[in-house]
C-alpha positions in Angstrom: -15.0 -80.0 -14.8 -11.7 -79.2 -16.3 -9.7 -76.0 -16.6 -9.3 -74.2 -19.9 -6.5 -75.5 -22.1 -5.7 -71.9 -23.2 -5.4 -70.4 -19.7 -3.4 -67.2 -19.8 -1.8 -65.2 -17.0 -3.9 -62.2 -15.7 -3.1 -59.0 -17.6 -1.8 -57.4 -14.3 0.8 -60.2 -13.6 3.8 -58.9 -15.7 3.4 -55.3 -14.6 3.0 -56.5 -11.0 6.2 -58.6 -11.3 8.1 -55.6 -12.5 6.8 -53.6 -9.5 7.8 -56.4 -7.1 11.3 -56.6 -8.6 11.7 -52.8 -8.4 10.6 -52.7 -4.8 13.1 -55.5 -4.0 15.9 -53.9 -5.9 15.4 -50.6 -4.1 15.5 -52.4 -0.7 11.9 -51.3 0.2 10.7 -54.7 1.1 10.2 -58.1 -0.5 13.7 -59.1 0.6 12.7 -62.7 0.5 11.3 -62.7 -3.0 13.0 -65.3 -5.1 13.9 -64.0 -8.6 15.1 -66.3 -11.3 17.4 -64.8 -14.0 18.0 -66.8 -17.2 19.2 -65.8 -20.6 16.4 -65.0 -23.1 16.2 -67.9 -25.6 16.3 -65.5 -28.6 18.0 -62.3 -27.3 20.4 -63.9 -24.9 19.6 -60.9 -22.6 19.0 -61.6 -18.9 15.3 -62.1 -18.1 14.2 -61.8 -14.5 11.0 -63.3 -13.1 9.9 -63.5 -9.5 8.8 -67.0 -8.7 7.7 -69.2 -5.8 10.2 -71.9 -4.8 8.8 -75.0 -3.2 11.0 -76.9 -0.8 10.0 -80.5 -0.8 11.9 -83.6 0.5 15.2 -81.8 0.5 14.8 -80.5 -3.1 13.7 -77.2 -4.5 11.2 -76.8 -7.3 9.6 -74.2 -9.6 6.3 -74.6 -11.3 5.3 -73.1 -14.7 2.2 -71.4 -13.5 0.8 -71.0 -17.0 1.4 -73.4 -20.0 3.9 -71.8 -22.4 5.2 -69.2 -19.9 8.1 -67.3 -21.2 10.3 -67.9 -18.2 9.9 -71.6 -18.5 10.8 -71.6 -22.2 13.8 -69.5 -21.4 14.8 -71.8 -18.5 14.4 -74.9 -20.8 16.7 -73.3 -23.4 19.3 -71.9 -21.0 19.5 -74.9 -18.7 21.1 -72.7 -16.0 20.4 -69.4 -14.3 20.7 -67.4 -11.1 18.3 -67.5 -8.2 18.5 -64.4 -6.1 16.9 -63.9 -2.7 17.7 -60.5 -1.3 21.4 -59.9 -1.9 22.2 -63.6 -2.1 22.7 -65.0 -5.5 23.0 -68.7 -6.4 23.8 -70.3 -9.7 21.4 -73.1 -10.4 20.9 -75.8 -13.0 17.2 -76.0 -14.1 16.2 -79.6 -14.6 12.8 -80.2 -16.0 11.2 -83.0 -14.1 9.4 -85.8 -16.0 5.6 -85.4 -15.7 5.2 -88.6 -13.7 7.9 -87.6 -11.3 6.4 -84.1 -11.0 3.2 -85.4 -9.4 4.3 -85.1 -5.8 5.4 -81.5 -6.4 2.2 -80.7 -8.1 0.1 -82.2 -5.3 2.0 -80.2 -2.7 1.7 -76.9 -4.6 -1.8 -75.8 -3.6 -1.1 -76.8 0.0 2.3 -75.1 0.4 2.1 -72.3 -2.2 -1.5 -71.1 -1.7 -1.2 -67.6 -3.1 0.4 -68.7 -6.3 -2.1 -71.6 -6.6 -5.0 -69.1 -6.2 -3.6 -67.0 -9.1 -3.5 -70.2 -11.2 -7.1 -71.0 -10.3 -8.4 -67.5 -10.9 -6.7 -67.6 -14.4 -8.4 -70.9 -15.2 -5.3 -73.1 -15.2 -7.0 -75.3 -12.6 -10.6 -75.4 -11.4 -9.9 -76.1 -7.7 -7.2 -75.6 -5.1 -6.8 -79.3 -4.5 -3.9 -81.7 -4.8 -6.0 -83.6 -7.3 -6.6 -80.6 -9.5 -2.9 -79.7 -9.5 -1.9 -83.3 -10.2 -3.9 -83.0 -13.4 -1.3 -80.4 -14.6 1.4 -83.1 -15.1 2.7 -82.8 -18.6 0.9 -79.5 -19.1 2.8 -77.1 -16.7 6.5 -77.9 -16.4 8.1 -78.5 -13.0 11.8 -77.6 -12.7 14.1 -78.9 -10.0 16.9 -76.5 -8.9 20.2 -78.3 -8.8 23.8 -77.2 -8.2 25.2 -76.3 -11.6 28.3 -78.4 -10.9 26.3 -81.6 -10.4 26.6 -83.8 -13.4 24.1 -86.5 -12.4 20.5 -85.5 -12.5 
């Protein structure tokens, strides 16, 4: 059994993201919610998206939860952005990981990021919350490593 190739985010996800970011900005909670800000690929305007950040083997990663997600296309075009957690802001370089190298990150995702993995399953991106199901996303859902923007080697 395989997930739909045209899986799309649930309709409530973008409005929910806006609510989460507003709650965070007002200081009413969600202080630990990571928010990625990158320049829009067409407008150049800042685009903010709350995302889960996976810490794995001393590196930090983001997963494109839905193929073709706007934030991932913007991140790919911008190459750098700002990761904010609470009042802490950090400039980051967004390095798209080769699909083969993304496999350990994908396999760890449903184990370590259960809530985000459930949203992906419920939207039809994957059929099961297993490392094997998420491994099958290699080459379909991008994985980005967060690096220091001053690092030249990648």
